[in-house]
C-alpha positions as a Markdown table, in Angstrom:
| # | Residue | x | y | z |
|---|---|---|---|---|
| 1 | Met | -9.8 | -2.3 | 25.5 |
| 2 | Thr | -8.4 | -0.3 | 28.5 |
| 3 | Gly | -8.7 | -3.7 | 30.6 |
| 4 | Leu | -6.7 | -5.5 | 27.9 |
| 5 | Leu | -3.9 | -2.9 | 28.0 |
| 6 | Val | -3.5 | -3.0 | 31.5 |
| 7 | Val | -3.4 | -6.6 | 31.7 |
| 8 | Leu | -0.4 | -6.6 | 29.1 |
| 9 | Val | 1.4 | -4.0 | 31.1 |
| 10 | Val | 1.3 | -5.9 | 34.3 |
| 11 | Val | 2.3 | -9.3 | 32.3 |
| 12 | Leu | 5.1 | -7.3 | 30.7 |
| 13 | Leu | 6.1 | -5.6 | 34.2 |
| 14 | Ala | 6.1 | -9.2 | 36.0 |
| 15 | Val | 8.4 | -10.5 | 32.9 |
| 16 | Ala | 10.7 | -7.5 | 33.4 |
| 17 | Leu | 11.0 | -8.1 | 37.2 |
| 18 | Trp | 11.6 | -12.0 | 36.7 |
| 19 | Gln | 14.4 | -10.9 | 34.3 |
| 20 | Leu | 15.9 | -8.6 | 36.7 |
| 21 | Ser | 15.8 | -11.4 | 39.6 |
| 22 | Lys | 18.0 | -13.7 | 36.9 |
| 23 | Ile | 20.5 | -11.0 | 36.4 |
| 24 | Phe | 21.1 | -10.5 | 39.9 |
| 25 | Ala | 21.3 | -14.2 | 40.6 |
| 26 | Leu | 24.1 | -14.1 | 38.0 |
| 27 | Thr | 26.1 | -11.5 | 39.8 |
| 28 | Gln | 25.9 | -13.6 | 42.9 |
| 29 | Ile | 28.0 | -16.5 | 41.3 |
| 30 | Gly | 31.5 | -16.9 | 42.8 |
| 31 | Lys | 30.4 | -15.0 | 45.8 |
| 32 | Lys | 28.8 | -17.9 | 48.0 |
| 33 | Pro | 30.5 | -19.8 | 50.6 |
| 34 | Glu | 32.4 | -22.9 | 49.0 |
| 35 | Gly | 30.3 | -26.1 | 48.9 |
| 36 | Glu | 27.1 | -24.3 | 48.3 |
| 37 | Val | 25.1 | -25.0 | 45.3 |
| 38 | Val | 25.3 | -22.0 | 42.9 |
| 39 | Asn | 22.7 | -21.3 | 39.7 |
| 40 | Val | 25.1 | -22.5 | 37.1 |
| 41 | Ala | 24.2 | -24.8 | 34.3 |
| 42 | Asn | 25.6 | -28.3 | 34.2 |
| 43 | Asp | 25.8 | -30.7 | 31.3 |
| 44 | Asn | 22.6 | -32.1 | 31.9 |
| 45 | Asp | 21.0 | -28.5 | 31.8 |
| 46 | Asn | 22.8 | -27.8 | 28.3 |
| 47 | Arg | 21.6 | -31.3 | 26.7 |
| 48 | Ile | 18.3 | -30.5 | 27.6 |
| 49 | Asn | 18.4 | -27.2 | 26.2 |
| 50 | Gly | 19.9 | -28.6 | 23.0 |
| 51 | Tyr | 16.8 | -30.9 | 22.7 |
| 52 | Leu | 14.7 | -28.0 | 23.5 |
| 53 | Leu | 16.2 | -26.0 | 20.6 |
| 54 | Phe | 15.2 | -29.3 | 18.1 |
| 55 | Gly | 11.8 | -28.9 | 19.6 |
| 56 | Phe | 11.5 | -25.2 | 18.9 |
| 57 | Leu | 13.0 | -25.7 | 15.4 |
| 58 | Gly | 10.2 | -28.1 | 14.6 |
| 59 | Phe | 7.5 | -26.0 | 16.0 |
| 60 | Ile | 8.8 | -23.2 | 13.4 |
| 61 | Tyr | 8.6 | -25.5 | 10.4 |
| 62 | Leu | 4.9 | -26.8 | 11.7 |
| 63 | Ile | 3.9 | -23.3 | 11.9 |
| 64 | Thr | 5.5 | -22.6 | 8.4 |
| 65 | Ile | 3.6 | -25.7 | 6.8 |
| 66 | Ile | 0.4 | -24.9 | 8.4 |
| 67 | Cys | 0.4 | -21.2 | 7.1 |
| 68 | Ile | 1.3 | -22.3 | 3.7 |
| 69 | Val | -1.4 | -24.9 | 3.5 |
| 70 | Lys | -4.2 | -23.0 | 5.2 |
| 71 | Tyr | -3.0 | -19.1 | 4.1 |
| 72 | Gly | -1.0 | -20.1 | 0.9 |
| 73 | Ala | -3.2 | -17.6 | -1.3 |
| 74 | Phe | -0.6 | -14.9 | -1.0 |
| 75 | Pro | -2.6 | -11.8 | -1.9 |
| 76 | Leu | -1.5 | -9.2 | -4.5 |
| 77 | Met | 1.2 | -11.8 | -5.9 |
| 78 | Asp | -0.8 | -12.8 | -8.5 |
| 79 | Asn | -3.7 | -12.0 | -10.9 |
| 80 | Ser | -2.4 | -8.1 | -11.5 |
| 81 | Ala | -4.7 | -5.9 | -13.4 |
| 82 | Ser | -1.9 | -4.3 | -15.1 |
| 83 | Glu | 0.6 | -4.9 | -18.0 |
| 84 | His | 3.7 | -4.4 | -15.7 |
| 85 | Gly | 2.1 | -6.2 | -12.8 |
| 86 | Lys | 3.2 | -9.7 | -13.9 |
| 87 | Glu | 7.1 | -8.2 | -13.7 |
| 88 | Val | 6.4 | -7.1 | -10.1 |
| 89 | Asp | 4.8 | -10.2 | -9.2 |
| 90 | Gln | 7.6 | -12.3 | -10.5 |
| 91 | Leu | 10.0 | -10.3 | -8.6 |
| 92 | Met | 8.2 | -10.8 | -5.3 |
| 93 | Trp | 8.0 | -14.6 | -6.0 |
| 94 | Ile | 11.5 | -14.9 | -6.4 |
| 95 | Ser | 12.4 | -12.7 | -3.4 |
| 96 | Met | 9.9 | -15.0 | -1.1 |
| 97 | Ile | 11.3 | -18.4 | -2.3 |
| 98 | Leu | 14.7 | -17.1 | -1.8 |
| 99 | Ile | 14.0 | -15.9 | 1.8 |
| 100 | Phe | 11.9 | -19.0 | 2.7 |
| 101 | Val | 14.9 | -21.4 | 1.4 |
| 102 | Val | 17.4 | -19.4 | 3.1 |
| 103 | Gln | 15.4 | -18.9 | 6.3 |
| 104 | Thr | 14.8 | -22.7 | 6.3 |
| 105 | Ile | 18.4 | -23.9 | 6.0 |
| 106 | Thr | 20.0 | -21.2 | 8.2 |
| 107 | Gln | 17.4 | -21.8 | 11.1 |
| 108 | Ala | 18.4 | -25.7 | 11.0 |
| 109 | Leu | 22.0 | -24.9 | 11.0 |
| 110 | Leu | 21.7 | -22.7 | 13.9 |
| 111 | His | 19.7 | -25.0 | 16.1 |
| 112 | Tyr | 21.9 | -28.0 | 15.2 |
| 113 | Phe | 25.0 | -26.1 | 16.1 |
| 114 | Gly | 23.6 | -25.0 | 19.4 |
| 115 | Tyr | 22.9 | -28.7 | 20.2 |
| 116 | Lys | 26.3 | -30.2 | 18.9 |
| 117 | Tyr | 28.4 | -27.6 | 20.3 |
| 118 | Ser | 26.5 | -26.7 | 24.0 |
| 119 | Gly | 28.8 | -26.5 | 26.8 |
| 120 | Lys | 30.4 | -29.5 | 28.3 |
| 121 | Lys | 32.5 | -29.5 | 31.7 |
| 122 | Gly | 36.0 | -29.3 | 30.7 |
| 123 | Gln | 35.5 | -28.3 | 27.1 |
| 124 | Val | 37.4 | -25.4 | 26.0 |
| 125 | Ala | 36.6 | -23.8 | 22.9 |
| 126 | Thr | 39.1 | -23.5 | 20.0 |
| 127 | Tyr | 39.9 | -19.8 | 19.3 |
| 128 | Leu | 40.4 | -18.7 | 15.6 |
| 129 | Ser | 41.3 | -15.4 | 14.9 |
| 130 | Asp | 40.0 | -15.7 | 11.4 |
| 131 | Asn | 39.4 | -17.9 | 8.3 |
| 132 | Ser | 39.7 | -16.1 | 5.0 |
| 133 | Lys | 38.4 | -18.9 | 2.8 |
| 134 | Leu | 35.4 | -19.1 | 5.3 |
| 135 | Glu | 34.6 | -15.6 | 5.4 |
| 136 | Phe | 35.3 | -15.3 | 1.4 |
| 137 | Ile | 32.4 | -17.9 | 1.0 |
| 138 | Trp | 29.7 | -16.6 | 3.4 |
| 139 | Ser | 30.5 | -13.0 | 2.2 |
| 140 | Ser | 30.4 | -13.6 | -1.6 |
| 141 | Ile | 27.2 | -15.8 | -1.8 |
| 142 | Pro | 24.8 | -13.1 | -0.1 |
| 143 | Ala | 26.6 | -10.6 | -2.2 |
| 144 | Ile | 26.0 | -11.9 | -5.6 |
| 145 | Val | 22.3 | -13.1 | -4.7 |
| 146 | Leu | 21.8 | -9.7 | -3.6 |
| 147 | Ala | 23.2 | -8.2 | -6.7 |
| 148 | Val | 21.2 | -10.5 | -8.9 |
| 149 | Leu | 18.0 | -9.2 | -7.1 |
| 150 | Ile | 19.1 | -5.6 | -7.3 |
| 151 | Phe | 19.8 | -5.7 | -11.0 |
| 152 | Phe | 16.6 | -7.4 | -11.7 |
| 153 | Gly | 14.8 | -4.9 | -9.8 |
| 154 | Leu | 16.3 | -2.0 | -11.3 |
| 155 | Tyr | 15.6 | -3.5 | -14.8 |
| 156 | Ala | 12.2 | -4.2 | -13.9 |
| 157 | Trp | 11.7 | -0.6 | -12.4 |
| 158 | Thr | 13.3 | 1.1 | -15.2 |
| 159 | Asp | 11.3 | -1.0 | -17.8 |
| 160 | Ile | 7.9 | 0.0 | -15.7 |
| 161 | Met | 8.9 | 3.9 | -15.4 |
| 162 | Phe | 10.0 | 4.5 | -19.2 |
| 163 | Val | 7.2 | 6.0 | -21.3 |
| 164 | Asn | 7.6 | 6.9 | -24.8 |
| 165 | Glu | 5.1 | 9.7 | -24.8 |
| 166 | Lys | 5.5 | 10.2 | -28.7 |
| 167 | Glu | 5.2 | 6.8 | -29.8 |
| 168 | Glu | 2.8 | 5.2 | -27.3 |
| 169 | Lys | 0.6 | 8.5 | -26.9 |
| 170 | Pro | -0.7 | 7.8 | -23.4 |
| 171 | Ile | -4.0 | 9.3 | -21.7 |
| 172 | Val | -2.9 | 12.0 | -19.4 |
| 173 | Ile | -4.5 | 11.9 | -16.1 |
| 174 | Glu | -3.7 | 14.0 | -12.8 |
| 175 | Ile | -4.1 | 12.7 | -9.6 |
| 176 | Tyr | -4.5 | 15.5 | -7.0 |
| 177 | Ala | -4.2 | 14.6 | -3.2 |
| 178 | Gln | -5.4 | 16.6 | -0.2 |
| 179 | Gln | -6.3 | 15.7 | 3.3 |
| 180 | Phe | -8.6 | 13.5 | 3.2 |
| 181 | Lys | -9.5 | 13.2 | -0.7 |
| 182 | Trp | -8.5 | 12.3 | -4.3 |
| 183 | Thr | -9.3 | 14.3 | -7.2 |
| 184 | Ala | -8.8 | 13.3 | -10.9 |
| 185 | Arg | -8.2 | 15.7 | -13.6 |
| 186 | Tyr | -8.5 | 14.7 | -17.4 |
| 187 | Ala | -6.7 | 16.3 | -19.9 |
| 188 | Gly | -9.3 | 16.4 | -22.5 |
| 189 | Val | -9.3 | 16.2 | -26.4 |
| 190 | Asp | -5.7 | 18.0 | -26.6 |
| 191 | Asn | -4.4 | 15.6 | -24.1 |
| 192 | Val | -2.6 | 18.2 | -22.2 |
| 193 | Leu | -3.3 | 19.6 | -18.7 |
| 194 | Gly | -3.6 | 22.9 | -18.1 |
| 195 | Lys | -1.1 | 24.9 | -15.9 |
| 196 | Ala | -2.2 | 24.8 | -12.2 |
| 197 | Asn | -1.1 | 26.6 | -9.0 |
| 198 | Val | -2.6 | 26.5 | -5.3 |
| 199 | Arg | -2.9 | 30.2 | -5.4 |
| 200 | Leu | -5.8 | 29.9 | -7.9 |
| 201 | Ile | -7.9 | 27.6 | -5.8 |
| 202 | Glu | -11.2 | 29.3 | -5.6 |
| 203 | Gly | -14.9 | 27.8 | -5.2 |
| 204 | Val | -15.5 | 25.2 | -7.9 |
| 205 | Asn | -11.8 | 25.3 | -9.3 |
| 206 | Ala | -10.6 | 23.3 | -6.1 |
| 207 | Leu | -7.4 | 22.1 | -8.1 |
| 208 | Gly | -6.1 | 25.8 | -8.9 |
| 209 | Val | -6.5 | 25.3 | -12.6 |
| 210 | Asp | -5.4 | 28.2 | -14.4 |
| 211 | Leu | -8.4 | 28.9 | -16.7 |
| 212 | Ala | -6.5 | 31.3 | -18.6 |
| 213 | Asp | -4.3 | 28.3 | -20.2 |
| 214 | Pro | -5.5 | 27.3 | -23.6 |
| 215 | Asn | -4.7 | 23.7 | -22.4 |
| 216 | Ala | -7.0 | 24.2 | -19.5 |
| 217 | Gln | -10.2 | 24.7 | -21.9 |
| 218 | Asp | -11.0 | 20.8 | -22.2 |
| 219 | Asp | -9.9 | 19.8 | -18.9 |
| 220 | Ile | -12.3 | 17.7 | -16.8 |
| 221 | Val | -12.5 | 17.1 | -13.1 |
| 222 | Ala | -14.0 | 13.8 | -11.4 |
| 223 | Asp | -14.1 | 12.5 | -7.9 |
| 224 | Glu | -14.2 | 8.9 | -9.5 |
| 225 | Leu | -11.5 | 7.6 | -11.4 |
| 226 | His | -12.1 | 6.0 | -14.8 |
| 227 | Ile | -9.4 | 4.7 | -17.3 |
| 228 | Pro | -9.7 | 2.3 | -20.4 |
| 229 | Lys | -8.7 | -1.4 | -20.6 |
| 230 | Gly | -5.6 | -1.8 | -23.0 |
| 231 | Lys | -4.5 | 1.8 | -23.0 |
| 232 | Lys | -1.3 | 3.2 | -21.4 |
| 233 | Val | -2.3 | 6.0 | -18.8 |
| 234 | Ile | 0.2 | 8.3 | -17.6 |
| 235 | Phe | -0.6 | 9.9 | -13.8 |
| 236 | Lys | 0.6 | 13.4 | -13.2 |
| 237 | Ile | 0.4 | 13.5 | -9.2 |
| 238 | Arg | 0.3 | 16.5 | -7.0 |
| 239 | Ser | -0.2 | 17.2 | -3.5 |
| 240 | Gln | -2.0 | 20.2 | -1.9 |
| 241 | Asp | -0.9 | 20.0 | 1.7 |
| 242 | Val | 1.2 | 17.1 | 3.0 |
| 243 | Leu | 3.1 | 13.9 | 1.9 |
| 244 | His | 0.7 | 11.5 | 0.2 |
| 245 | Ser | 1.2 | 8.2 | -1.7 |
| 246 | Met | -1.1 | 7.3 | -4.5 |
| 247 | Tyr | -1.6 | 3.4 | -4.2 |
| 248 | Met | -3.5 | 1.1 | -6.6 |
| 249 | Pro | -2.5 | -2.3 | -5.0 |
| 250 | His | -4.5 | -4.4 | -7.9 |
| 251 | Phe | -2.4 | -2.5 | -10.5 |
| 252 | Arg | 0.9 | -2.9 | -8.5 |
| 253 | Ala | 1.1 | 1.1 | -8.9 |
| 254 | Gln | 2.6 | 3.5 | -6.0 |
| 255 | Met | 4.1 | 6.8 | -6.2 |
| 256 | Asn | 4.4 | 9.5 | -3.7 |
| 257 | Cys | 2.5 | 12.6 | -3.9 |
| 258 | Val | 5.1 | 15.4 | -2.9 |
| 259 | Pro | 3.9 | 18.8 | -2.1 |
| 260 | Gly | 5.3 | 21.4 | -4.3 |
| 261 | Met | 6.3 | 19.0 | -7.1 |
| 262 | Val | 4.9 | 16.7 | -9.9 |
| 263 | Thr | 5.5 | 13.1 | -9.7 |
| 264 | Gln | 4.3 | 10.7 | -12.2 |
| 265 | Phe | 3.5 | 6.7 | -12.8 |
| 266 | Ala | 2.3 | 5.2 | -15.7 |
| 267 | Phe | 0.7 | 1.7 | -16.3 |
| 268 | Thr | -1.7 | -0.2 | -19.0 |
| 269 | Pro | -4.7 | -1.7 | -17.4 |
| 270 | Ile | -5.7 | -5.3 | -18.6 |
| 271 | Met | -8.6 | -6.4 | -16.9 |
| 272 | Thr | -11.7 | -4.3 | -16.7 |
| 273 | Thr | -13.6 | -4.2 | -13.6 |
| 274 | Gln | -16.3 | -6.7 | -14.4 |
| 275 | Glu | -13.6 | -9.0 | -15.8 |
| 276 | Met | -11.7 | -9.0 | -12.2 |
| 277 | Arg | -15.3 | -9.5 | -10.5 |
| 278 | Asp | -15.8 | -12.6 | -12.7 |
| 279 | Thr | -12.3 | -14.2 | -11.7 |
| 280 | Lys | -12.6 | -17.5 | -9.6 |
| 281 | Ala | -10.3 | -16.0 | -6.7 |
| 282 | Met | -12.4 | -12.8 | -6.6 |
| 283 | Thr | -15.7 | -14.5 | -6.7 |
| 284 | Glu | -14.7 | -16.7 | -3.8 |
| 285 | Lys | -13.2 | -13.8 | -1.7 |
| 286 | Val | -16.4 | -11.6 | -2.3 |
| 287 | His | -18.5 | -14.9 | -1.2 |
| 288 | His | -16.3 | -15.2 | 1.9 |
| 289 | Ile | -16.8 | -11.5 | 2.9 |
| 290 | Asn | -20.5 | -11.5 | 2.2 |
| 291 | Glu | -21.0 | -14.8 | 4.5 |
| 292 | Ile | -19.2 | -12.9 | 7.4 |
| 293 | Arg | -21.2 | -9.6 | 6.6 |
| 294 | Ser | -24.7 | -11.6 | 6.6 |
| 295 | Gln | -23.9 | -13.0 | 10.0 |
| 296 | Lys | -23.0 | -9.7 | 11.2 |
| 297 | Ser | -26.2 | -8.3 | 10.0 |
| 298 | Lys | -28.0 | -10.9 | 11.8 |
| 299 | Glu | -26.3 | -9.8 | 15.0 |
| 300 | Leu | -27.2 | -6.1 | 14.2 |
| 301 | Glu | -30.7 | -6.8 | 13.4 |
| 302 | Ala | -31.2 | -8.5 | 16.6 |
| 303 | Glu | -30.2 | -5.5 | 18.4 |
| 304 | Gly | -32.7 | -3.2 | 16.2 |
| 305 | Lys | -29.7 | -1.7 | 14.1 |
| 306 | Pro | -29.7 | -1.6 | 10.4 |
| 307 | Gly | -27.5 | -4.6 | 8.8 |
| 308 | Leu | -24.7 | -4.4 | 6.4 |
| 309 | Asp | -25.0 | -3.9 | 2.6 |
| 310 | Pro | -23.5 | -6.9 | 0.5 |
| 311 | Tyr | -19.8 | -6.1 | -0.5 |
| 312 | Thr | -19.0 | -5.7 | -4.2 |
| 313 | Phe | -15.5 | -5.5 | -5.5 |
| 314 | Asp | -14.3 | -2.4 | -6.8 |
| 315 | Tyr | -10.6 | -1.2 | -7.4 |
| 316 | Leu | -9.5 | 1.4 | -5.0 |
| 317 | Leu | -7.0 | 4.4 | -5.1 |
| 318 | Leu | -5.6 | 4.4 | -1.5 |
| 319 | Cys | -3.1 | 6.5 | 0.3 |
| 320 | Asn | -0.2 | 4.8 | 1.7 |
| 321 | Lys | 1.3 | 7.3 | 4.1 |
| 322 | Ile | 0.2 | 8.3 | 7.1 |
| 323 | Cys | -1.0 | 11.8 | 6.3 |
| 324 | Gly | -3.4 | 12.6 | 9.3 |
| 325 | Ala | -6.3 | 11.4 | 11.4 |
| 326 | Ser | -8.8 | 10.3 | 8.6 |
| 327 | His | -5.9 | 8.9 | 6.5 |
| 328 | Tyr | -7.6 | 5.1 | 6.6 |
| 329 | Asn | -10.5 | 6.6 | 4.8 |
| 330 | Met | -8.7 | 8.3 | 2.1 |
| 331 | Gln | -9.9 | 6.4 | -1.0 |
| 332 | Met | -11.2 | 7.0 | -4.5 |
| 333 | Lys | -13.3 | 4.4 | -6.4 |
| 334 | Val | -11.2 | 3.3 | -9.7 |
| 335 | Val | -13.3 | 1.9 | -12.8 |
| 336 | Val | -11.7 | 0.2 | -15.6 |
| 337 | Asp | -13.9 | 0.4 | -18.4 |
| 338 | Thr | -13.8 | -0.8 | -22.1 |
| 339 | Pro | -12.4 | 1.8 | -24.5 |
| 340 | Glu | -16.2 | 2.3 | -25.7 |
| 341 | Glu | -17.5 | 2.8 | -22.2 |
| 342 | Tyr | -14.6 | 5.1 | -21.3 |
| 343 | Asn | -15.1 | 7.5 | -24.3 |
| 344 | Lys | -18.9 | 7.7 | -23.3 |
| 345 | Trp | -18.4 | 8.4 | -19.6 |
| 346 | Leu | -16.0 | 11.1 | -20.9 |
| 347 | Lys | -18.4 | 12.9 | -23.1 |
| 348 | Glu | -21.0 | 12.9 | -20.5 |
| 349 | Lys | -18.6 | 15.0 | -18.2 |
| 350 | Thr | -18.7 | 18.8 | -18.0 |
| 351 | Thr | -15.0 | 20.8 | -18.5 |
| 352 | Leu | -13.9 | 22.4 | -15.2 |
| 353 | Val | -14.4 | 25.7 | -17.3 |
| 354 | Gln | -18.1 | 25.2 | -17.9 |
| 355 | Ala | -18.6 | 24.1 | -14.3 |
| 356 | Val | -17.0 | 27.3 | -13.1 |
| 357 | Lys | -19.4 | 29.3 | -15.4 |
| 358 | Asn | -22.3 | 27.3 | -14.1 |
| 359 | Ala | -21.4 | 28.0 | -10.5 |
| 360 | Ala | -21.0 | 31.5 | -11.1 |
| 361 | Lys | -24.6 | 31.6 | -12.7 |
| 362 | Glu | -26.2 | 29.8 | -10.0 |
| 363 | Glu | -24.3 | 32.1 | -7.5 |
| 364 | Ala | -25.7 | 35.2 | -9.2 |
| 365 | Ala | -29.3 | 33.8 | -9.5 |
| 366 | Thr | -29.2 | 32.8 | -5.3 |
| 367 | Ala | -28.0 | 36.4 | -4.9 |
| 368 | Ala | -30.7 | 38.1 | -6.9 |
| 369 | Ala | -33.5 | 35.8 | -5.2 |
| 370 | Glu | -32.3 | 36.9 | -1.9 |
| 371 | Ala | -32.3 | 40.5 | -3.0 |
| 372 | Gly | -36.1 | 40.0 | -4.3 |
| 373 | Lys | -35.2 | 41.1 | -8.0 |
| 374 | Pro | -36.2 | 38.9 | -10.7 |
| 375 | Val | -34.1 | 36.3 | -11.9 |
| 376 | Asp | -32.7 | 36.2 | -15.5 |
| 377 | Thr | -32.0 | 32.7 | -16.0 |
| 378 | Ala | -30.3 | 33.2 | -19.4 |
| 379 | Ala | -27.9 | 35.8 | -18.0 |
| 380 | Thr | -27.9 | 37.0 | -14.4 |
| 381 | Lys | -24.9 | 38.8 | -14.5 |
| 382 | Pro | -22.1 | 39.3 | -17.1 |
| 383 | Asp | -19.6 | 36.4 | -17.3 |
| 384 | Thr | -16.4 | 37.8 | -15.9 |
| 385 | Thr | -14.6 | 34.3 | -15.7 |
| 386 | Val | -11.2 | 34.8 | -17.4 |
| 387 | Ile | -11.0 | 31.9 | -20.0 |
| 388 | Ala | -8.4 | 31.6 | -22.5 |
| 389 | Thr | -9.4 | 32.6 | -26.1 |
| 390 | Lys | -7.7 | 31.0 | -29.2 |
């Protein structure tokens, strides 16, 4: 890697020196004795450069066609796993098509005019101070197109972000970010999250939940995010330390995690993990990845190293902000279950309050064992955990 960087630096230095020599040559124009040839482009040079412009234009279009044919399956622009994802994908496709059309036309005009109006001996350019009609046309068309895109985007964003919690009754889940880990907190049966404060972080209570809050009694903390298909989920997002970004690409969901405040994002998943795995596009993608991993495993095994495990698709929650040295590895598995599977999984989880009590008992048991005292597994010490009473 170091050798490659050295080569690149040398090449860039050579290009810089070459450009400097050309600039110096241009500064000498007009200073040489009369009759001596100077480095000034003539009509033939301009004509050749005009043809080269057309050649470069053809190269651009050829590369574009090859990329569309070979890599035309744009990732994350169709087959969304959330209800609102279709609107996001539609907006992306409209933007991409507009960009492609405008780029194709403007590049053709740019290279054509570069050839048509190339320099000729004795030819003087016509000076026009302004052309109100032309300026109105080329200013109004982009303004109208951009206005339509912006209003469409604002409408889609407003539709996505608006949540009628009274009518839709979404599931409330907190997403807690910290370097370099995600944690989920479920609101439990009451569907209301208990209060939390970083000053209350201690031991098992890594999210700083106020255990004296009545709404916190049924809160459940998990290192894996499970959500049910067909049910709207509203995520309350917090950060313990720096700016993070909750990013779930397959659900077209992203929201910043800002220290000191709570942000939120809601969506309805429409495809379970297994259903996404069974789609044709995902099946082909996983098969291709495993072919590469299989070939790599053979190379590793030939060197006496363990091979790679086969890849299996899972939804992921990623951090989309560069939040530190291990930012690249800040991710959490997301599982979309059927409603029945989700309810079963949730019932098997232990509440945070109970987890704190269990941790206190284990700590007391360990202390008693180290002191050589008999351990009473029923009650090793009085339960002093501050818990709300209703």
